[in-house]
C-alpha positions, 0 to 999 in steps of 0.5 A: 881730787883735782881741780877738775873733780871740784869744780865738776862736783859742783854742778851735781846736787850733793844729795842726789848727785843728779843736775839740772841745767838750764841752756840760755845759750841759744842767742849765739847761734839760733834765732831768739823769738820776739818778746823774751825782753832784756836777756839779763833779766831773763837770766836772773829769772832762770836763776830764781829757780835754783837749777845746779847750773845755766850755760850761757856765753861769754856775754851774757856772763859778763853782763849777768856776773852780779846773777852769779856772785849770790850765794846759792846761785847757779854755777855758771857754764860757759859756751866756748865754742860756735857752729851753724845751727841757724838754718838761714846761716847755714843756707848763707855759710854752709856747715861751720866750726869755731872755738870762741872762748879759751879755757884761760879766759873762761876761768877768768870770766869765772866760769864753772865748767865749759861746753863744747859742740861735736856734731856728726856727719856734717856734708862739710868733708872737713868740718867733722875732723877739724871739730874733733881736732878742736874739741881733743885740744881743747880738752887737753888745754882745759884740763891743764888749767883744771876746768871741766869740758862738757861735750855736747855729742849730737847728729846735727850734721846735715847728712843726718836724716834722724837726729836721734838715731841710737847707733849714730848718737852712740858712736858719738857719745864714745867719740866724746869719752874717747876724746877726753870729755868729763861729761856728755850732753846728748839728745834722749832718743826716746827709747829708754833702753836704747838710751841706757846703752848710750849711757853704758858704753860712755864709762863712767862719765856722767850724762845729761840729755838735751831737751830741744823743743817739745810740743807740751809741757806733758812732752817735756815730763815724759821726756825727763822723767824717761831720760833718768829712768835710763840712767841719765845724771841729769839735764840740760833744758833750754827753750822747754824752760824760758819759752813758756808761759809759766817757767817757774813751774816747769823749773819745778817740774823738772827739779822734781823729775831730776832730783826725785823730791 
């Protein structure tokens, strides 16, 4: 077994072989709502919910390193790159993509894995080929040092009217698989069979679905349960966890759905 497989296995529950990960990497690319308070304190509260992992940026891992040093703590997954997700930034700078954290730096920070964006159909004609090239090169470098890479394959480019179009998303996930992703993070398209097809067509690579921001707790539960039924190996949910009035309760719900306990 390689270092890549050893590290990747750490973000999956040994009994269920599934994973519930909380995404806490929004501060780098999206507006942060007022009233959330100290981010390190919030990170500690997320860790108390015992997800398998937390996706976060370099700065939050550096500030919250003690949280991850405790026995039984979630595995840290470092966001390796940046893109213009904030609509205000897109108006000012247009669509853009940059790698920010090298695989070597991620390992030095204590990361168990990294996560990169693969954004389909941007209006910027130069962005997509650059994005594909950068992610493919990043995966190659990460594998040289034994670090697994989760590729977040989406339709967040400005050419898309429907960011959950199953056919277009199917192609994005297949591209992620073909350039060497160790796991894929992608949308739940709202249809179990369509999602199952997306998952089947990437081969043996684990697929985890993202959450976005749902309208209600029931909607979050439904999307989570249907994603798992479709064959997803887990969830990577962010705002639907820490931007709620009952974060602990939502995390219990999602842990139960993912691990069927």
